[in-house]
C-alpha positions as CSV (number, residue, x, y, z in Angstrom):
1,X,-31.2,22.0,7.4
2,X,-28.3,23.7,9.4
3,X,-27.6,27.1,8.0
4,X,-25.0,28.0,10.6
5,X,-21.5,29.0,9.5
6,X,-19.2,26.1,8.8
7,X,-22.2,23.7,8.1
8,X,-22.1,21.6,5.1
9,X,-23.9,22.8,1.9
10,X,-27.7,22.2,2.1
11,X,-27.6,19.6,-0.7
12,X,-24.8,17.8,1.2
13,X,-26.9,17.9,4.4
14,X,-30.0,16.5,2.6
15,X,-27.9,13.8,0.8
16,X,-26.3,12.7,4.2
17,X,-29.7,12.6,5.9
18,X,-31.4,10.6,3.2
19,X,-28.4,8.2,2.9
20,X,-28.3,7.6,6.7
21,X,-32.1,7.2,6.8
22,X,-31.9,4.7,4.1
23,X,-29.0,2.7,5.7
24,X,-30.7,2.6,9.1
25,X,-34.0,1.4,7.6
26,X,-36.0,4.5,8.4
27,X,-36.6,4.8,4.7
28,X,-37.2,1.3,3.6
29,X,-36.2,-0.2,0.1
30,X,-38.8,0.7,-2.4
31,X,-40.0,3.9,-0.4
32,X,-41.1,6.5,-2.7
33,X,-39.4,9.9,-2.1
34,X,-41.1,13.1,-2.7
35,X,-40.6,14.9,-6.0
36,X,-37.8,17.3,-6.2
37,X,-40.2,20.3,-6.3
38,X,-42.3,18.8,-3.4
39,X,-39.4,18.3,-1.1
40,X,-37.9,21.6,-2.1
41,X,-41.1,23.4,-1.0
42,X,-41.5,21.3,2.2
43,X,-37.9,22.1,3.2
44,X,-37.7,25.7,2.0
45,X,-34.8,24.8,-0.4
46,X,-34.3,25.6,-4.1
47,X,-35.4,22.8,-6.4
48,X,-31.8,22.8,-7.8
49,X,-30.5,21.9,-4.4
50,X,-32.8,19.0,-4.0
51,X,-32.1,17.8,-7.5
52,X,-28.4,18.0,-6.8
53,X,-28.8,15.9,-3.7
54,X,-30.9,13.3,-5.6
55,X,-28.3,13.1,-8.3
56,X,-25.6,12.5,-5.7
57,X,-27.8,9.8,-4.1
58,X,-28.5,8.1,-7.3
59,X,-24.8,8.1,-8.2
60,X,-24.1,6.4,-4.7
61,X,-26.7,3.8,-5.4
62,X,-28.8,4.9,-2.5
63,X,-31.9,5.9,-4.7
64,X,-33.1,5.1,-8.2
65,X,-35.2,7.1,-10.5
66,X,-37.7,5.2,-12.4
67,X,-38.8,7.8,-15.0
68,X,-42.2,9.3,-14.4
69,X,-42.9,6.7,-11.7
70,X,-40.7,8.7,-9.3
71,X,-37.7,8.3,-7.2
72,X,-37.3,5.4,-4.7
73,X,-34.9,4.1,-2.1
74,X,-32.7,1.5,-3.8
75,X,-31.6,-1.8,-2.4
76,X,-28.3,-0.9,-1.2
77,X,-26.8,-4.4,-1.4
78,X,-27.8,-4.7,-4.9
79,X,-25.9,-1.6,-5.9
80,X,-22.9,-2.6,-3.9
81,X,-22.8,-6.0,-5.2
82,X,-23.0,-4.8,-8.8
83,X,-20.2,-2.3,-8.2
84,X,-18.1,-5.0,-6.5
85,X,-18.7,-7.5,-9.4
86,X,-17.7,-4.9,-11.9
87,X,-14.5,-4.0,-10.0
88,X,-13.6,-7.8,-9.8
89,X,-14.2,-8.2,-13.6
90,X,-11.9,-5.3,-14.3
91,X,-9.3,-6.6,-11.9
92,X,-9.5,-10.1,-13.6
93,X,-9.1,-8.5,-17.0
94,X,-6.1,-6.5,-15.9
95,X,-4.4,-9.5,-14.3
96,X,-4.8,-11.5,-17.4
97,X,-3.4,-8.7,-19.5
98,X,-0.4,-8.7,-17.2
99,X,0.1,-12.3,-17.7
100,X,-0.7,-13.4,-14.1
101,X,-1.9,-17.0,-13.6
102,X,-5.2,-17.6,-11.9
103,X,-3.4,-18.5,-8.8
104,X,-1.2,-15.4,-8.9
105,X,-4.1,-13.2,-9.5
106,X,-6.1,-14.8,-6.8
107,X,-3.1,-14.5,-4.3
108,X,-2.7,-10.7,-5.2
109,X,-6.4,-10.0,-4.7
110,X,-6.5,-11.9,-1.4
111,X,-3.4,-10.0,-0.2
112,X,-5.1,-6.6,-1.1
113,X,-8.3,-7.7,0.8
114,X,-6.4,-8.8,3.8
115,X,-4.5,-5.5,3.9
116,X,-7.7,-3.5,3.7
117,X,-9.7,-5.5,6.1
118,X,-6.8,-6.1,8.5
119,X,-7.1,-9.8,8.4
């Protein structure tokens, strides 16, 4: 952890390091992470700091807690796909309430995607 002035908060540094390691495959899907207390002791951090990082990572879909079985690296694609499907469903419901036809809703969604992805 970087304790120098201007460095990100320790929980944010930990969150970033774990997220990057998971994305790069250095922490493979299904890898069991240390317990909050165990990692806190290993890194010389407060348990609350590690717990805060784990909560943020779980919220981001990077890790998943399986009760007493522990905390594991999640399949990133699964989380992203679930979130995208939920967003698509919400969009479809909103477009329908607005009275858009299927074709109009599809065209609007494609326009938005093209704008975001620069295509």
